C-alpha positions in Angstrom: -12.3 -5.6 14.6 -12.1 -7.5 17.9 -10.8 -11.1 18.0 -10.9 -13.6 20.9 -7.6 -13.9 22.8 -6.9 -17.4 21.4 -7.2 -16.1 17.8 -5.1 -12.9 18.1 -1.8 -14.7 17.5 -3.2 -16.1 14.3 -4.3 -12.7 13.2 -0.9 -11.2 14.1 0.9 -13.9 12.1 -1.4 -13.6 9.1 -2.6 -17.1 9.4 -6.2 -16.1 10.4 -7.7 -14.3 7.4 -11.4 -15.2 7.7 -14.0 -14.3 10.4 -17.6 -15.5 10.6 -19.8 -12.9 12.3 -23.4 -13.0 13.4 -24.3 -9.4 12.7 -27.6 -7.8 11.8 -25.7 -5.6 9.3 -22.1 -5.5 8.3 -19.8 -3.7 10.8 -16.9 -3.4 8.4 -16.5 -2.3 4.8 -14.6 -3.8 2.0 -11.3 -2.0 1.2 -11.2 -0.3 4.6 -8.5 -0.8 7.2 -9.3 -1.6 10.9 -7.3 -1.9 14.0 -7.3 -5.5 15.4 -5.5 -5.3 18.7 -1.8 -4.8 17.8 -2.4 -5.1 14.1 -4.1 -3.4 11.2 -6.1 -5.5 8.8 -7.7 -4.6 5.5 -11.1 -6.1 4.5 -11.0 -7.9 1.2 -14.7 -9.1 1.1 -17.8 -9.1 3.2 -20.4 -11.7 2.2 -23.7 -12.7 3.7 -24.0 -16.5 3.6 -25.9 -19.3 5.4 -23.8 -21.0 8.1 -24.1 -24.2 6.2 -22.1 -22.6 3.3 -19.0 -22.1 5.5 -16.2 -24.1 3.6 -13.4 -26.2 4.9 -11.0 -23.4 3.7 -13.1 -20.8 5.7 -12.8 -23.0 8.7 -9.0 -23.4 8.3 -8.5 -19.7 7.7 -10.7 -18.7 10.7 -8.4 -20.5 13.1 -11.1 -22.9 14.3 -10.6 -26.6 14.7 -14.1 -27.6 13.6 -17.6 -26.2 12.6 -19.0 -26.6 16.1 -16.2 -24.5 17.7 -16.8 -21.9 15.0 -20.6 -22.0 15.6 -20.0 -21.6 19.4 -17.7 -18.6 18.9 -19.9 -16.8 16.4 -23.1 -17.5 18.5 -22.2 -15.0 21.2 -24.8 -12.8 19.5 -27.5 -15.5 19.3 -28.1 -19.1 18.3 -26.8 -20.3 14.9 -28.2 -23.2 13.0 -27.3 -24.2 9.4 -29.8 -21.8 7.9 -28.7 -18.8 10.0 -27.3 -16.0 7.9 -23.8 -14.9 8.9 -21.2 -12.6 7.5 -18.0 -14.1 6.1 -15.3 -11.4 6.4 -12.1 -12.0 4.4 -9.2 -9.9 5.3 -5.4 -9.7 5.2 -2.8 -8.4 7.6 -1.4 -5.0 6.7 0.9 -4.3 9.6 1.7 -5.1 13.2 2.6 -2.4 15.7 6.3 -2.3 16.6 7.0 -2.9 20.2 
């Protein structure tokens, strides 16, 4: 899974554990592990939700400062309003490559 440069440190530290994605269909599967830059993450859950259902906890765990910055980051694939369906991907850090 790819993350923006400004979020990579949070993924590597284990602080970022949620990603909101505007996908036509899920690109990851629950229980599988994926490379995320220098890390490997395991997907805990993939849920289709309305953007309006993003919680404060999701926001905090996504590494974003507010809903509008999250909306802007996720909107690279198209516009997002409150009714837009997005995928909430919950994951945890498994390992970081040794350097």
